[in-house]
C-alpha positions in Angstrom: -9.9 59.2 52.4 -7.4 56.4 51.9 -5.6 55.2 48.8 -7.9 52.2 48.2 -11.0 54.4 48.3 -9.4 56.9 45.9 -8.4 54.1 43.5 -11.9 52.8 43.6 -13.4 56.2 42.7 -10.8 56.5 39.9 -11.7 53.1 38.4 -15.4 53.8 38.7 -15.2 57.2 37.1 -12.8 56.0 34.4 -15.3 53.2 33.5 -18.1 55.7 33.3 -16.0 58.0 31.2 -15.2 55.2 28.8 -18.8 54.1 28.6 -19.9 57.7 27.7 -17.2 58.0 25.1 -18.2 54.6 23.6 -21.9 55.8 23.5 -20.9 59.0 21.7 -18.9 57.0 19.2 -21.8 54.6 18.6 -24.3 57.5 18.1 -21.9 59.3 15.7 -21.5 56.2 13.6 -25.3 56.2 12.9 -26.4 57.8 9.6 -28.7 60.1 11.6 -28.3 61.3 15.2 -29.6 63.8 17.7 -27.1 66.7 18.1 -28.6 67.6 21.5 -28.1 64.1 22.8 -24.5 64.1 21.7 -23.9 67.5 23.3 -25.3 66.4 26.6 -23.1 63.3 26.5 -20.1 65.4 25.7 -20.9 67.6 28.7 -21.2 64.5 30.9 -17.9 63.2 29.6 -16.2 66.5 30.6 -17.7 66.4 34.0 -16.4 62.9 34.5 -13.0 64.0 33.3 -13.0 66.9 35.8 -13.9 64.4 38.6 -11.1 62.1 37.5 -8.6 64.9 37.6 -9.8 65.7 41.2 -9.2 62.2 42.3 -5.9 61.9 40.6 -4.8 65.0 42.4 -6.0 63.6 45.7 -4.1 60.4 45.1 -1.0 62.4 44.2 -1.2 64.5 47.3 -1.9 61.5 49.5 1.0 59.5 48.1 3.4 62.5 48.6 2.1 63.1 52.1 2.7 59.4 53.0 6.1 59.5 51.3 7.2 62.6 53.3 6.1 61.0 56.5 8.6 58.2 56.0 11.6 60.4 55.3 
């Protein structure tokens, strides 16, 4: 996987994470909301956060690998 592909995945996941966070916020601002729905969205948000961490790690490793190749 190359840097551009990793960056694309990071942007996509970050946009999804932000959308889920915004949806949670919108639901919680309502006078009455479904606790189960919010819990499901929070789980989805955590999964996205874990995926983001994975791709940040891949990017870090790739950047360090490339940097070491040029030393």
